[in-house]
N, C-alpha and C positions, 0 to 999 in steps of 0.2 A: 596443505592438506589436498590430496588430489581429488576430484569431484567425479565419482562414479556414476552420479545421476544422469539419467538422458532428459535433459531439460529442453522442451520445445514450446513452452507456453508461459507467456506473462498474464497475470490476472491482477486487475486494477480493482483497488478498494478504496472506501473511504472510511474514516473512522466513526462517522455517524454522531461525532462529538465537535464542538466548536474550537476545542483546544486539546493539545496533547503532544507528547513526543514518545520516544523509545522507551524511556525509563517507566513512565505511567503506565503504557501499553503493556509492558512487560510486568509490573505489579498486577494489573488486571488480569492479564493472562495466567499468570501464576495463580490467583485466586481460582482459576477454572481447572487448575491442576496440571496446566501445561508446564514445561519444562524451561520455555523460553518464550519471548516474543513470537507470536504466530507468524508475522509479516518478516521478508527479508529486507524490504526498505520501508522507510517512513519519510514522506515529504513534507516538511513543518509549513505551517501558516504562521502569522504573525503573532500565534497565543501558545508558546509551547508549555506553558503552565497555568491552571486553573485561575490563580489569582491574577494573571495577565488578563484572562477574559472577564472575569468577574469586576476587576477593576478599571476594566475599558482603557488598559494602557498596553497597546501593542507592541511587541518587540520586532521592529522591521528587520534587525539583523538575522532572525532566524527563517523568514518567509522565504520559501524556496529550498531551504537547507535540507540536504538529503541524509538521514541518518540511516547506517547499517543496523538490521535488526537481526535476525538469525542468519549465521553464515549459509552462502550458496550451496555449499556441498551438503547441507542439511535439509530433509524434507520439512517443509513449513506445515504451519496449523492453520491455514486461512480460507480454505474452500473445502468443506467435506468432499470426501472421496476423490479428490483432484490435486492433491499437493504432491504427489511423487514426480511428476514431471514438470512442475511450476514453480516459478518465483512469483511470490506474493509482494505487490507495491501498494502502500496505503498513502491516501492523500488524506492530511488531516482536515478536518472539515465534515461538514453534513451535506450541504445542498449547494453551498458556494465556495469557490476555491479562487485563489489568486494567479494573475498572469504569470508570477514567479514560480508558483507550483507546476504550472503548465510546463514553462520553460525547462524546469528541472526534470520533468517528467519525461519530456520530449529527449533531453540528453541521456537520461538514465537509460531509457528504451532503447535508443539507437545502440548504445555501448553494449547493452545485453544481447541485442540482436546479432550484432557483430560477433561476438564473443561464442555464442551458442547457436548460431545460425536458425534464430526465432522466427517463425512466419506467423504464429498464432498469438494475437493478443486479446484478450475477453475481459469483460467486465464480470465482476462476482455475480450479478444477478442473472447473467445469460447461462448459469448452470443450474440444472434440475434440482440439485440438493440445497442450492440458494434460495430458489423458487419455493421449494417445500417449505423453507424457514420463513418465506414472505419477505427476503431479501431484494431491497432496490438498489444496494450498493453497486457502484459508486455515485449513484444520482446523476450520472452523466450518459447522454445518448452515445452508445459505444461506437455506432457507425460515423457519427460527427468525430469523434476522439481518435478512432483509428486513422480518419482523414487528416486530422491534425497532426499526427505523429508520423 
C-alpha cells in the first residue's frame, strides 16, 4: 500500500498503565469507538498482560519488543488534531521505562527519521490539545529525550 500521507513528525506517548500490549490497547480503543489501535507502534515493557503485572511475574522476553499498531499509511488516533502528519509511538508504562524500551525507541526513531526525513520529535504533552486534556504523557522531559535520540 502506497503511503500518501506527508509524515514529518513523531509523537511519543506512554500508555499510563504499568502493563499492556497492542491487543489490549486495541480493545480499549475499540471501546472508545475507534476502528483500530490509535498508535502506530507500541514498545513493550516486561508486563505485556495484566496478570504478569498483578502476579509480579515479569516477562523479560517482551521488554523492548516493538509491536506494530495501526499501519503507517493510515492516520493515527493518538494526538487530537495532530494525527494527519505524524506517527504515534507508545511506550508501555506510566512514569518509569526500561533501558531496553529506550534502546528500541532510539532504533525505531532512527529508522523512521531516515524513511520519512523526519526532523520533529515531540511528546504528547507538548501539544495544546493534550494540555487542554491535562495530559503529561510520555512523562519524560522531551528535551532530554530528544538529546538521547
